[in-house]
PQR file with spaces between the fields and no chain letter, atoms N, CA, C, O and H, PARSE charges and radii, in Angstrom:
ATOM       1  N    MET     1       0.859   -1.171    0.000 -0.4000 1.5000
ATOM       2  CA   MET     1       0.000    0.000    0.000 -0.0000 2.0000
ATOM       3  C    MET     1       0.906    1.236    0.000  0.5500 1.7000
ATOM       4  O    MET     1       1.802    1.360    0.835 -0.5500 1.4000
ATOM       5  N    ASP     2       0.668    2.122   -0.921 -0.4000 1.5000
ATOM       6  CA   ASP     2       1.507    3.318   -0.982 -0.0000 2.0000
ATOM       7  C    ASP     2       1.070    4.336    0.082  0.5500 1.7000
ATOM       8  O    ASP     2      -0.057    4.247    0.569 -0.5500 1.4000
ATOM       9  H    ASP     2      -0.060    2.022   -1.599  0.4000 1.0000
ATOM      10  N    PRO     3       1.904    5.278    0.450 -0.5600 1.5000
ATOM      11  CA   PRO     3       1.610    6.225    1.538  0.2800 2.0000
ATOM      12  C    PRO     3       0.364    7.080    1.282  0.5500 1.7000
ATOM      13  O    PRO     3      -0.398    7.350    2.211 -0.5500 1.4000
ATOM      14  N    PHE     4       0.151    7.505    0.039 -0.4000 1.5000
ATOM      15  CA   PHE     4      -1.011    8.346   -0.263 -0.0000 2.0000
ATOM      16  C    PHE     4      -2.309    7.592    0.009  0.5500 1.7000
ATOM      17  O    PHE     4      -3.228    8.157    0.601 -0.5500 1.4000
ATOM      18  H    PHE     4       0.770    7.285   -0.715  0.4000 1.0000
ATOM      19  N    THR     5      -2.403    6.363   -0.396 -0.4000 1.5000
ATOM      20  CA   THR     5      -3.597    5.551   -0.167 -0.0000 2.0000
ATOM      21  C    THR     5      -3.795    5.319    1.326  0.5500 1.7000
ATOM      22  O    THR     5      -4.924    5.312    1.816 -0.5500 1.4000
ATOM      23  H    THR     5      -1.656    5.904   -0.877  0.4000 1.0000
ATOM      24  N    MET     6      -2.707    5.134    2.036 -0.4000 1.5000
ATOM      25  CA   MET     6      -2.794    4.924    3.481 -0.0000 2.0000
ATOM      26  C    MET     6      -3.327    6.173    4.185  0.5500 1.7000
ATOM      27  O    MET     6      -4.151    6.062    5.093 -0.5500 1.4000
ATOM      28  H    MET     6      -1.789    5.140    1.638  0.4000 1.0000
ATOM      29  N    VAL     7      -2.873    7.342    3.785 -0.4000 1.5000
ATOM      30  CA   VAL     7      -3.346    8.600    4.384 -0.0000 2.0000
ATOM      31  C    VAL     7      -4.827    8.792    4.085  0.5500 1.7000
ATOM      32  O    VAL     7      -5.597    9.175    4.966 -0.5500 1.4000
ATOM      33  H    VAL     7      -2.204    7.433    3.047  0.4000 1.0000
ATOM      34  N    VAL     8      -5.225    8.529    2.851 -0.4000 1.5000
ATOM      35  CA   VAL     8      -6.635    8.668    2.475 -0.0000 2.0000
ATOM      36  C    VAL     8      -7.493    7.702    3.277  0.5500 1.7000
ATOM      37  O    VAL     8      -8.580    8.066    3.726 -0.5500 1.4000
ATOM      38  H    VAL     8      -4.600    8.219    2.135  0.4000 1.0000
ATOM      39  N    ALA     9      -7.020    6.483    3.462 -0.4000 1.5000
ATOM      40  CA   ALA     9      -7.771    5.489    4.241 -0.0000 2.0000
ATOM      41  C    ALA     9      -7.899    5.912    5.695  0.5500 1.7000
ATOM      42  O    ALA     9      -8.966    5.758    6.290 -0.5500 1.4000
ATOM      43  H    ALA     9      -6.137    6.187    3.097  0.4000 1.0000
ATOM      44  N    ILE    10      -6.825    6.443    6.280 -0.4000 1.5000
ATOM      45  CA   ILE    10      -6.867    6.890    7.681 -0.0000 2.0000
ATOM      46  C    ILE    10      -7.841    8.053    7.839  0.5500 1.7000
ATOM      47  O    ILE    10      -8.624    8.081    8.789 -0.5500 1.4000
ATOM      48  H    ILE    10      -5.958    6.568    5.798  0.4000 1.0000
ATOM      49  N    VAL    11      -7.799    9.007    6.921 -0.4000 1.5000
ATOM      50  CA   VAL    11      -8.711   10.159    6.979 -0.0000 2.0000
ATOM      51  C    VAL    11     -10.158    9.692    6.816  0.5500 1.7000
ATOM      52  O    VAL    11     -11.041   10.160    7.535 -0.5500 1.4000
ATOM      53  H    VAL    11      -7.163    8.985    6.149  0.4000 1.0000
ATOM      54  N    ALA    12     -10.407    8.778    5.880 -0.4000 1.5000
ATOM      55  CA   ALA    12     -11.769    8.275    5.658 -0.0000 2.0000
ATOM      56  C    ALA    12     -12.279    7.538    6.892  0.5500 1.7000
ATOM      57  O    ALA    12     -13.439    7.699    7.271 -0.5500 1.4000
ATOM      58  H    ALA    12      -9.690    8.398    5.296  0.4000 1.0000
ATOM      59  N    ILE    13     -11.435    6.740    7.516 -0.4000 1.5000
ATOM      60  CA   ILE    13     -11.849    6.029    8.725 -0.0000 2.0000
ATOM      61  C    ILE    13     -12.131    7.014    9.857  0.5500 1.7000
ATOM      62  O    ILE    13     -13.102    6.846   10.595 -0.5500 1.4000
ATOM      63  H    ILE    13     -10.493    6.609    7.207  0.4000 1.0000
ATOM      64  N    SER    14     -11.294    8.036    9.999 -0.4000 1.5000
ATOM      65  CA   SER    14     -11.487    9.038   11.063 -0.0000 2.0000
ATOM      66  C    SER    14     -12.790    9.811   10.870  0.5500 1.7000
ATOM      67  O    SER    14     -13.548   10.017   11.819 -0.5500 1.4000
ATOM      68  H    SER    14     -10.505    8.173    9.399  0.4000 1.0000
ATOM      69  N    VAL    15     -13.039   10.234    9.638 -0.4000 1.5000
ATOM      70  CA   VAL    15     -14.268   10.982    9.350 -0.0000 2.0000
ATOM      71  C    VAL    15     -15.483   10.092    9.566  0.5500 1.7000
ATOM      72  O    VAL    15     -16.478   10.526   10.147 -0.5500 1.4000
ATOM      73  H    VAL    15     -12.423   10.067    8.868  0.4000 1.0000
ATOM      74  N    GLY    16     -15.407    8.855    9.104 -0.4000 1.5000
ATOM      75  CA   GLY    16     -16.524    7.924    9.290 -0.0000 2.0000
ATOM      76  C    GLY    16     -16.796    7.657   10.762  0.5500 1.7000
ATOM      77  O    GLY    16     -17.953    7.590   11.175 -0.5500 1.4000
ATOM      78  H    GLY    16     -14.599    8.502    8.632  0.4000 1.0000
ATOM      79  N    ALA    17     -15.737    7.502   11.561 -0.4000 1.5000
ATOM      80  CA   ALA    17     -15.913    7.280   12.996 -0.0000 2.0000
ATOM      81  C    ALA    17     -16.538    8.506   13.671  0.5500 1.7000
ATOM      82  O    ALA    17     -17.374    8.368   14.564 -0.5500 1.4000
ATOM      83  H    ALA    17     -14.797    7.556   11.225  0.4000 1.0000
ATOM      84  N    GLY    18     -16.133    9.693   13.245 -0.4000 1.5000
ATOM      85  CA   GLY    18     -16.717   10.913   13.806 -0.0000 2.0000
ATOM      86  C    GLY    18     -18.198   11.032   13.492  0.5500 1.7000
ATOM      87  O    GLY    18     -19.000   11.404   14.348 -0.5500 1.4000
ATOM      88  H    GLY    18     -15.454    9.805   12.519  0.4000 1.0000
ATOM      89  N    ILE    19     -18.549   10.712   12.257 -0.4000 1.5000
ATOM      90  CA   ILE    19     -19.956   10.764   11.852 -0.0000 2.0000
ATOM      91  C    ILE    19     -20.765    9.728   12.625  0.5500 1.7000
ATOM      92  O    ILE    19     -21.867   10.023   13.089 -0.5500 1.4000
ATOM      93  H    ILE    19     -17.898   10.409   11.562  0.4000 1.0000
ATOM      94  N    LEU    20     -20.238    8.541   12.765 -0.4000 1.5000
ATOM      95  CA   LEU    20     -20.914    7.484   13.508 -0.0000 2.0000
ATOM      96  C    LEU    20     -21.090    7.873   14.981  0.5500 1.7000
ATOM      97  O    LEU    20     -22.146    7.632   15.566 -0.5500 1.4000
ATOM      98  H    LEU    20     -19.343    8.301   12.388  0.4000 1.0000
ATOM      99  N    ASN    21     -20.080    8.461   15.566 -0.4000 1.5000
ATOM     100  CA   ASN    21     -20.146    8.900   16.959 -0.0000 2.0000
ATOM     101  C    ASN    21     -21.221    9.979   17.148  0.5500 1.7000
ATOM     102  O    ASN    21     -21.989    9.934   18.109 -0.5500 1.4000
ATOM     103  H    ASN    21     -19.222    8.657   15.091  0.4000 1.0000
ATOM     104  N    THR    22     -21.270   10.926   16.246 -0.4000 1.5000
ATOM     105  CA   THR    22     -22.288   11.981   16.315 -0.0000 2.0000
ATOM     106  C    THR    22     -23.688   11.400   16.158  0.5500 1.7000
ATOM     107  O    THR    22     -24.613   11.812   16.857 -0.5500 1.4000
ATOM     108  H    THR    22     -20.646   10.962   15.465  0.4000 1.0000
ATOM     109  N    TRP    23     -23.845   10.453   15.252 -0.4000 1.5000
ATOM     110  CA   TRP    23     -25.155    9.829   15.034 -0.0000 2.0000
ATOM     111  C    TRP    23     -25.605    9.074   16.283  0.5500 1.7000
ATOM     112  O    TRP    23     -26.773    9.146   16.664 -0.5500 1.4000
ATOM     113  H    TRP    23     -23.093   10.118   14.685  0.4000 1.0000
ATOM     114  N    ILE    24     -24.683    8.352   16.921 -0.4000 1.5000
ATOM     115  CA   ILE    24     -25.017    7.610   18.144 -0.0000 2.0000
ATOM     116  C    ILE    24     -25.424    8.561   19.259  0.5500 1.7000
ATOM     117  O    ILE    24     -26.380    8.287   19.984 -0.5500 1.4000
ATOM     118  H    ILE    24     -23.734    8.294   16.611  0.4000 1.0000
ATOM     119  N    LYS    25     -24.718    9.666   19.407 -0.4000 1.5000
ATOM     120  CA   LYS    25     -25.073   10.659   20.444 -0.0000 2.0000
ATOM     121  C    LYS    25     -26.453   11.266   20.162  0.5500 1.7000
ATOM     122  O    LYS    25     -27.244   11.479   21.081 -0.5500 1.4000
ATOM     123  H    LYS    25     -23.941    9.889   18.818  0.4000 1.0000
ATOM     124  N    ALA    26     -26.727   11.536   18.904 -0.4000 1.5000
ATOM     125  CA   ALA    26     -28.029   12.121   18.543 -0.0000 2.0000
ATOM     126  C    ALA    26     -29.159   11.139   18.842  0.5500 1.7000
ATOM     127  O    ALA    26     -30.220   11.537   19.324 -0.5500 1.4000
ATOM     128  H    ALA    26     -26.085   11.363   18.157  0.4000 1.0000
ATOM     129  N    ARG    27     -28.934    9.871   18.561 -0.4000 1.5000
ATOM     130  CA   ARG    27     -29.962    8.856   18.844 -0.0000 2.0000
ATOM     131  C    ARG    27     -30.185    8.680   20.336  0.5500 1.7000
ATOM     132  O    ARG    27     -31.308    8.410   20.762 -0.5500 1.4000
ATOM     133  H    ARG    27     -28.072    9.548   18.170  0.4000 1.0000
ATOM     134  N    SER    28     -29.135    8.827   21.138 -0.4000 1.5000
ATOM     135  CA   SER    28     -29.294    8.655   22.585 -0.0000 2.0000
ATOM     136  C    SER    28     -30.023    9.834   23.209  0.5500 1.7000
ATOM     137  O    SER    28     -30.617    9.690   24.278 -0.5500 1.4000
ATOM     138  H    SER    28     -28.223    9.046   20.791  0.4000 1.0000
ATOM     139  N    ASN    29     -29.992   10.995   22.568 -0.4000 1.5000
ATOM     140  CA   ASN    29     -30.683   12.173   23.094 -0.0000 2.0000
ATOM     141  C    ASN    29     -32.133   12.260   22.634  0.5500 1.7000
ATOM     142  O    ASN    29     -32.844   13.171   23.058 -0.5500 1.4000
ATOM     143  H    ASN    29     -29.510   11.112   21.700  0.4000 1.0000
ATOM     144  N    ALA    30     -32.590   11.365   21.800 -0.4000 1.5000
ATOM     145  CA   ALA    30     -33.948   11.429   21.263 -0.0000 2.0000
ATOM     146  C    ALA    30     -35.020   11.383   22.349  0.5500 1.7000
ATOM     147  O    ALA    30     -35.960   12.174   22.272 -0.5500 1.4000
ATOM     148  H    ALA    30     -32.013   10.625   21.456  0.4000 1.0000
ATOM     149  N    PRO    31     -34.942   10.502   23.366 -0.5600 1.5000
ATOM     150  CA   PRO    31     -35.977   10.525   24.407  0.2800 2.0000
ATOM     151  C    PRO    31     -36.024   11.842   25.171  0.5500 1.7000
ATOM     152  O    PRO    31     -37.102   12.319   25.523 -0.5500 1.4000
ATOM     153  N    ALA    32     -34.865   12.427   25.428 -0.4000 1.5000
ATOM     154  CA   ALA    32     -34.834   13.715   26.129 -0.0000 2.0000
ATOM     155  C    ALA    32     -35.460   14.807   25.263  0.5500 1.7000
ATOM     156  O    ALA    32     -36.145   15.693   25.773 -0.5500 1.4000
ATOM     157  H    ALA    32     -33.989   12.039   25.142  0.4000 1.0000
ATOM     158  N    ASP    33     -35.219   14.740   23.942 -0.4000 1.5000
ATOM     159  CA   ASP    33     -35.814   15.722   23.043 -0.0000 2.0000
ATOM     160  C    ASP    33     -37.326   15.594   23.012  0.5500 1.7000
ATOM     161  O    ASP    33     -38.032   16.601   22.954 -0.5500 1.4000
ATOM     162  H    ASP    33     -34.662   14.021   23.528  0.4000 1.0000
ATOM     163  N    MET    34     -37.833   14.361   23.049 -0.4000 1.5000
ATOM     164  CA   MET    34     -39.278   14.154   23.069 -0.0000 2.0000
ATOM     165  C    MET    34     -39.885   14.710   24.355  0.5500 1.7000
ATOM     166  O    MET    34     -40.958   15.312   24.334 -0.5500 1.4000
ATOM     167  H    MET    34     -37.259   13.543   23.096  0.4000 1.0000
ATOM     168  N    ALA    35     -39.190   14.505   25.473 -0.4000 1.5000
ATOM     169  CA   ALA    35     -39.685   15.029   26.750 -0.0000 2.0000
ATOM     170  C    ALA    35     -39.690   16.548   26.725  0.5500 1.7000
ATOM     171  O    ALA    35     -40.632   17.170   27.217 -0.5500 1.4000
ATOM     172  H    ALA    35     -38.318   14.016   25.490  0.4000 1.0000
ATOM     173  N    SER    36     -38.651   17.156   26.158 -0.4000 1.5000
ATOM     174  CA   SER    36     -38.638   18.610   26.115 -0.0000 2.0000
ATOM     175  C    SER    36     -39.681   19.146   25.155  0.5500 1.7000
ATOM     176  O    SER    36     -40.213   20.234   25.374 -0.5500 1.4000
ATOM     177  H    SER    36     -37.886   16.651   25.759  0.4000 1.0000
ATOM     178  N    GLN    37     -39.986   18.408   24.097 -0.4000 1.5000
ATOM     179  CA   GLN    37     -41.054   18.833   23.197 -0.0000 2.0000
ATOM     180  C    GLN    37     -42.402   18.803   23.904  0.5500 1.7000
ATOM     181  O    GLN    37     -43.226   19.698   23.716 -0.5500 1.4000
ATOM     182  H    GLN    37     -39.553   17.525   23.920  0.4000 1.0000
ATOM     183  N    ALA    38     -42.625   17.774   24.716 -0.4000 1.5000
ATOM     184  CA   ALA    38     -43.880   17.687   25.471 -0.0000 2.0000
ATOM     185  C    ALA    38     -43.957   18.825   26.489  0.5500 1.7000
ATOM     186  O    ALA    38     -45.014   19.428   26.674 -0.5500 1.4000
ATOM     187  H    ALA    38     -41.956   17.047   24.868  0.4000 1.0000
ATOM     188  N    GLU    39     -42.842   19.112   27.142 -0.4000 1.5000
ATOM     189  CA   GLU    39     -42.827   20.212   28.120 -0.0000 2.0000
ATOM     190  C    GLU    39     -43.042   21.545   27.419  0.5500 1.7000
ATOM     191  O    GLU    39     -43.738   22.414   27.945 -0.5500 1.4000
ATOM     192  H    GLU    39     -41.983   18.623   26.992  0.4000 1.0000
ATOM     193  N    LEU    40     -42.455   21.717   26.245 -0.4000 1.5000
ATOM     194  CA   LEU    40     -42.635   22.946   25.481 -0.0000 2.0000
ATOM     195  C    LEU    40     -44.096   23.125   25.079  0.5500 1.7000
ATOM     196  O    LEU    40     -44.629   24.231   25.162 -0.5500 1.4000
ATOM     197  H    LEU    40     -41.889   21.012   25.818  0.4000 1.0000
ATOM     198  N    ALA    41     -44.745   22.053   24.647 -0.4000 1.5000
ATOM     199  CA   ALA    41     -46.162   22.129   24.271 -0.0000 2.0000
ATOM     200  C    ALA    41     -47.016   22.495   25.479  0.5500 1.7000
ATOM     201  O    ALA    41     -47.965   23.269   25.359 -0.5500 1.4000
ATOM     202  H    ALA    41     -44.312   21.154   24.580  0.4000 1.0000
ATOM     203  N    SER    42     -46.684   21.941   26.639 -0.4000 1.5000
ATOM     204  CA   SER    42     -47.408   22.266   27.860 -0.0000 2.0000
ATOM     205  C    SER    42     -47.235   23.736   28.220  0.5500 1.7000
ATOM     206  O    SER    42     -48.194   24.406   28.602 -0.5500 1.4000
ATOM     207  H    SER    42     -45.913   21.311   26.736  0.4000 1.0000
ATOM     208  N    MET    43     -46.021   24.227   28.096 -0.4000 1.5000
ATOM     209  CA   MET    43     -45.763   25.642   28.404 -0.0000 2.0000
ATOM     210  C    MET    43     -46.493   26.565   27.437  0.5500 1.7000
ATOM     211  O    MET    43     -47.010   27.607   27.839 -0.5500 1.4000
ATOM     212  H    MET    43     -45.242   23.683   27.786  0.4000 1.0000
ATOM     213  N    LYS    44     -46.536   26.181   26.151 -0.4000 1.5000
ATOM     214  CA   LYS    44     -47.255   27.000   25.180 -0.0000 2.0000
ATOM     215  C    LYS    44     -48.739   27.054   25.517  0.5500 1.7000
ATOM     216  O    LYS    44     -49.365   28.107   25.391 -0.5500 1.4000
ATOM     217  H    LYS    44     -46.116   25.334   25.824  0.4000 1.0000
ATOM     218  N    ALA    45     -49.307   25.930   25.945 -0.4000 1.5000
ATOM     219  CA   ALA    45     -50.716   25.906   26.331 -0.0000 2.0000
ATOM     220  C    ALA    45     -50.949   26.804   27.547  0.5500 1.7000
ATOM     221  O    ALA    45     -51.944   27.525   27.613 -0.5500 1.4000
ATOM     222  H    ALA    45     -48.799   25.075   26.048  0.4000 1.0000
ATOM     223  N    ASP    46     -50.024   26.755   28.508 -0.4000 1.5000
ATOM     224  CA   ASP    46     -50.141   27.615   29.686 -0.0000 2.0000
ATOM     225  C    ASP    46     -50.057   29.087   29.301  0.5500 1.7000
ATOM     226  O    ASP    46     -50.817   29.907   29.817 -0.5500 1.4000
ATOM     227  H    ASP    46     -49.216   26.169   28.454  0.4000 1.0000
ATOM     228  N    VAL    47     -49.150   29.425   28.410 -0.4000 1.5000
ATOM     229  CA   VAL    47     -49.008   30.822   27.975 -0.0000 2.0000
ATOM     230  C    VAL    47     -50.273   31.286   27.264  0.5500 1.7000
ATOM     231  O    VAL    47     -50.732   32.407   27.483 -0.5500 1.4000
ATOM     232  H    VAL    47     -48.532   28.759   27.991  0.4000 1.0000
ATOM     233  N    ASP    48     -50.838   30.433   26.416 -0.4000 1.5000
ATOM     234  CA   ASP    48     -52.074   30.801   25.729 -0.0000 2.0000
ATOM     235  C    ASP    48     -53.215   31.034   26.725  0.5500 1.7000
ATOM     236  O    ASP    48     -53.994   31.977   26.593 -0.5500 1.4000
ATOM     237  H    ASP    48     -50.465   29.523   26.238  0.4000 1.0000
ATOM     238  N    ARG    49     -53.292   30.149   27.725 -0.4000 1.5000
ATOM     239  CA   ARG    49     -54.329   30.296   28.748 -0.0000 2.0000
ATOM     240  C    ARG    49     -54.124   31.593   29.539  0.5500 1.7000
ATOM     241  O    ARG    49     -55.087   32.301   29.834 -0.5500 1.4000
ATOM     242  H    ARG    49     -52.659   29.383   27.832  0.4000 1.0000
ATOM     243  N    LEU    50     -52.878   31.897   29.879 -0.4000 1.5000
ATOM     244  CA   LEU    50     -52.596   33.122   30.624 -0.0000 2.0000
ATOM     245  C    LEU    50     -52.869   34.370   29.783  0.5500 1.7000
ATOM     246  O    LEU    50     -53.327   35.384   30.308 -0.5500 1.4000
ATOM     247  H    LEU    50     -52.096   31.322   29.639  0.4000 1.0000
ATOM     248  N    LYS    51     -52.588   34.296   28.478 -0.4000 1.5000
ATOM     249  CA   LYS    51     -52.895   35.428   27.599 -0.0000 2.0000
ATOM     250  C    LYS    51     -54.392   35.691   27.576  0.5500 1.7000
ATOM     251  O    LYS    51     -54.822   36.844   27.597 -0.5500 1.4000
ATOM     252  H    LYS    51     -52.216   33.472   28.052  0.4000 1.0000
ATOM     253  N    ASP    52     -55.189   34.624   27.534 -0.4000 1.5000
ATOM     254  CA   ASP    52     -56.643   34.794   27.558 -0.0000 2.0000
ATOM     255  C    ASP    52     -57.089   35.441   28.853  0.5500 1.7000
ATOM     256  O    ASP    52     -57.949   36.321   28.849 -0.5500 1.4000
ATOM     257  H    ASP    52     -54.839   33.687   27.517  0.4000 1.0000
ATOM     258  N    ARG    53     -56.502   35.006   29.968 -0.4000 1.5000
ATOM     259  CA   ARG    53     -56.874   35.585   31.266 -0.0000 2.0000
ATOM     260  C    ARG    53     -56.492   37.061   31.334  0.5500 1.7000
ATOM     261  O    ARG    53     -57.261   37.877   31.841 -0.5500 1.4000
ATOM     262  H    ARG    53     -55.803   34.292   29.971  0.4000 1.0000
ATOM     263  N    VAL    54     -55.313   37.407   30.828 -0.4000 1.5000
ATOM     264  CA   VAL    54     -54.885   38.807   30.831 -0.0000 2.0000
ATOM     265  C    VAL    54     -55.803   39.638   29.941  0.5500 1.7000
ATOM     266  O    VAL    54     -56.140   40.773   30.276 -0.5500 1.4000
ATOM     267  H    VAL    54     -54.689   36.744   30.416  0.4000 1.0000
ATOM     268  N    ARG    55     -56.206   39.070   28.808 -0.4000 1.5000
ATOM     269  CA   ARG    55     -57.117   39.779   27.904 -0.0000 2.0000
ATOM     270  C    ARG    55     -58.436   40.089   28.615  0.5500 1.7000
ATOM     271  O    ARG    55     -58.973   41.189   28.483 -0.5500 1.4000
ATOM     272  H    ARG    55     -55.933   38.148   28.535  0.4000 1.0000
ATOM     273  N    VAL    56     -58.953   39.117   29.368 -0.4000 1.5000
ATOM     274  CA   VAL    56     -60.198   39.325   30.108 -0.0000 2.0000
ATOM     275  C    VAL    56     -60.000   40.387   31.185  0.5500 1.7000
ATOM     276  O    VAL    56     -60.844   41.266   31.358 -0.5500 1.4000
ATOM     277  H    VAL    56     -58.517   38.224   29.476  0.4000 1.0000
ATOM     278  N    LEU    57     -58.895   40.306   31.900 -0.4000 1.5000
ATOM     279  CA   LEU    57     -58.630   41.301   32.942 -0.0000 2.0000
ATOM     280  C    LEU    57     -58.476   42.700   32.355  0.5500 1.7000
ATOM     281  O    LEU    57     -58.963   43.669   32.937 -0.5500 1.4000
ATOM     282  H    LEU    57     -58.209   39.591   31.759  0.4000 1.0000
ATOM     283  N    GLU    58     -57.807   42.816   31.215 -0.4000 1.5000
ATOM     284  CA   GLU    58     -57.689   44.121   30.571 -0.0000 2.0000
ATOM     285  C    GLU    58     -59.051   44.657   30.176  0.5500 1.7000
ATOM     286  O    GLU    58     -59.320   45.851   30.308 -0.5500 1.4000
ATOM     287  H    GLU    58     -57.412   42.029   30.742  0.4000 1.0000
ATOM     288  N    LYS    59     -59.898   43.782   29.699 -0.4000 1.5000
ATOM     289  CA   LYS    59     -61.243   44.211   29.308 -0.0000 2.0000
ATOM     290  C    LYS    59     -62.026   44.689   30.527  0.5500 1.7000
ATOM     291  O    LYS    59     -62.737   45.691   30.458 -0.5500 1.4000
ATOM     292  H    LYS    59     -59.680   42.812   29.592  0.4000 1.0000
ATOM     293  N    ILE    60     -61.895   43.974   31.640 -0.4000 1.5000
ATOM     294  CA   ILE    60     -62.593   44.375   32.863 -0.0000 2.0000
ATOM     295  C    ILE    60     -62.103   45.723   33.341  0.5500 1.7000
ATOM     296  O    ILE    60     -62.898   46.572   33.745 -0.5500 1.4000
ATOM     297  H    ILE    60     -61.317   43.160   31.696  0.4000 1.0000
ATOM     298  N    VAL    61     -60.803   45.923   33.296 -0.4000 1.5000
ATOM     299  CA   VAL    61     -60.218   47.163   33.818 -0.0000 2.0000
ATOM     300  C    VAL    61     -60.529   48.348   32.914  0.5500 1.7000
ATOM     301  O    VAL    61     -60.793   49.443   33.411 -0.5500 1.4000
ATOM     302  H    VAL    61     -60.157   45.234   32.968  0.4000 1.0000
ATOM     303  N    THR    62     -60.505   48.156   31.605 -0.4000 1.5000
ATOM     304  CA   THR    62     -60.645   49.297   30.697 -0.0000 2.0000
ATOM     305  C    THR    62     -62.074   49.580   30.264  0.5500 1.7000
ATOM     306  O    THR    62     -62.392   50.726   29.946 -0.5500 1.4000
ATOM     307  H    THR    62     -60.291   47.267   31.201  0.4000 1.0000
ATOM     308  N    ASP    63     -62.932   48.601   30.240 -0.4000 1.5000
ATOM     309  CA   ASP    63     -64.296   48.822   29.758 -0.0000 2.0000
ATOM     310  C    ASP    63     -65.199   49.330   30.874  0.5500 1.7000
ATOM     311  O    ASP    63     -65.265   48.753   31.959 -0.5500 1.4000
ATOM     312  H    ASP    63     -62.674   47.670   30.499  0.4000 1.0000
ATOM     313  N    LYS    64     -65.887   50.415   30.579 -0.4000 1.5000
ATOM     314  CA   LYS    64     -66.923   50.957   31.451 -0.0000 2.0000
ATOM     315  C    LYS    64     -66.469   51.018   32.903  0.5500 1.7000
ATOM     316  O    LYS    64     -67.086   50.436   33.796 -0.5500 1.4000
ATOM     317  H    LYS    64     -65.834   50.884   29.697  0.4000 1.0000
ATOM     318  N    GLU    65     -65.399   51.721   33.106 -0.4000 1.5000
ATOM     319  CA   GLU    65     -64.822   51.795   34.451 -0.0000 2.0000
ATOM     320  C    GLU    65     -65.813   52.421   35.435  0.5500 1.7000
ATOM     321  O    GLU    65     -65.915   51.978   36.579 -0.5500 1.4000
ATOM     322  H    GLU    65     -64.898   52.194   32.381  0.4000 1.0000
ATOM     323  N    ARG    66     -66.522   53.420   35.007 -0.4000 1.5000
ATOM     324  CA   ARG    66     -67.473   54.082   35.914 -0.0000 2.0000
ATOM     325  C    ARG    66     -68.653   53.175   36.224  0.5500 1.7000
ATOM     326  O    ARG    66     -69.120   53.127   37.362 -0.5500 1.4000
ATOM     327  H    ARG    66     -66.439   53.780   34.078  0.4000 1.0000
ATOM     328  N    ASP    67     -69.138   52.453   35.212 -0.4000 1.5000
ATOM     329  CA   ASP    67     -70.246   51.529   35.455 -0.0000 2.0000
ATOM     330  C    ASP    67     -69.837   50.433   36.431  0.5500 1.7000
ATOM     331  O    ASP    67     -70.634   50.021   37.273 -0.5500 1.4000
ATOM     332  H    ASP    67     -68.758   52.493   34.287  0.4000 1.0000
ATOM     333  N    LEU    68     -68.619   49.968   36.322 -0.4000 1.5000
ATOM     334  CA   LEU    68     -68.129   48.943   37.227 -0.0000 2.0000
ATOM     335  C    LEU    68     -68.054   49.478   38.644  0.5500 1.7000
ATOM     336  O    LEU    68     -68.430   48.792   39.595 -0.5500 1.4000
ATOM     337  H    LEU    68     -67.971   50.303   35.638  0.4000 1.0000
ATOM     338  N    ALA    69     -67.569   50.699   38.786 -0.4000 1.5000
ATOM     339  CA   ALA    69     -67.473   51.303   40.126 -0.0000 2.0000
ATOM     340  C    ALA    69     -68.869   51.484   40.717  0.5500 1.7000
ATOM     341  O    ALA    69     -69.066   51.267   41.913 -0.5500 1.4000
ATOM     342  H    ALA    69     -67.264   51.257   38.014  0.4000 1.0000
ATOM     343  N    GLU    70     -69.834   51.878   39.895 -0.4000 1.5000
ATOM     344  CA   GLU    70     -71.193   52.040   40.385 -0.0000 2.0000
ATOM     345  C    GLU    70     -71.803   50.700   40.803  0.5500 1.7000
ATOM     346  O    GLU    70     -72.508   50.622   41.809 -0.5500 1.4000
ATOM     347  H    GLU    70     -69.674   52.054   38.924  0.4000 1.0000
ATOM     348  N    GLU    71     -71.532   49.658   40.034 -0.4000 1.5000
ATOM     349  CA   GLU    71     -72.042   48.330   40.403 -0.0000 2.0000
ATOM     350  C    GLU    71     -71.435   47.850   41.727  0.5500 1.7000
ATOM     351  O    GLU    71     -72.112   47.239   42.554 -0.5500 1.4000
ATOM     352  H    GLU    71     -70.959   49.722   39.217  0.4000 1.0000
ATOM     353  N    ILE    72     -70.156   48.138   41.901 -0.4000 1.5000
ATOM     354  CA   ILE    72     -69.522   47.738   43.163 -0.0000 2.0000
ATOM     355  C    ILE    72     -70.147   48.505   44.330  0.5500 1.7000
ATOM     356  O    ILE    72     -70.384   47.933   45.393 -0.5500 1.4000
ATOM     357  H    ILE    72     -69.606   48.634   41.230  0.4000 1.0000
ATOM     358  N    ARG    73     -70.411   49.791   44.133 -0.4000 1.5000
ATOM     359  CA   ARG    73     -71.051   50.585   45.208 -0.0000 2.0000
ATOM     360  C    ARG    73     -72.445   50.053   45.512  0.5500 1.7000
ATOM     361  O    ARG    73     -72.853   50.000   46.672 -0.5500 1.4000
ATOM     362  H    ARG    73     -70.218   50.256   43.269  0.4000 1.0000
ATOM     363  N    ARG    74     -73.172   49.662   44.475 -0.4000 1.5000
ATOM     364  CA   ARG    74     -74.509   49.115   44.707 -0.0000 2.0000
ATOM     365  C    ARG    74     -74.465   47.812   45.476  0.5500 1.7000
ATOM     366  O    ARG    74     -75.310   47.571   46.338 -0.5500 1.4000
ATOM     367  H    ARG    74     -72.840   49.705   43.533  0.4000 1.0000
ATOM     368  N    LEU    75     -73.503   46.979   45.178 -0.4000 1.5000
ATOM     369  CA   LEU    75     -73.382   45.707   45.860 -0.0000 2.0000
ATOM     370  C    LEU    75     -72.958   45.866   47.319  0.5500 1.7000
ATOM     371  O    LEU    75     -73.314   45.043   48.162 -0.5500 1.4000
ATOM     372  H    LEU    75     -72.817   47.175   44.478  0.4000 1.0000
ATOM     373  N    ALA    76     -72.209   46.908   47.616 -0.4000 1.5000
ATOM     374  CA   ALA    76     -71.715   47.111   48.977 -0.0000 2.0000
ATOM     375  C    ALA    76     -72.722   47.700   49.878  0.5500 1.7000
ATOM     376  O    ALA    76     -72.440   47.925   51.055 -0.5500 1.4000
ATOM     377  H    ALA    76     -71.919   47.577   46.931  0.4000 1.0000
């Protein structure tokens, strides 16, 4: 085997081993990625729910402020 072929073979083996190592690491992290995706979806649902609540509170605070104050006085 001449030196050039040997160098090419060593480089090809090194690159192939690096790619294989990266692929194995990516496959081992797949369950953690699925768990984080589920947690992310849960957080997005919570944020949407909180946005709706804030929207309602803003509407209560800004709409008919005087009428609301009068209703509170009547109830008291």
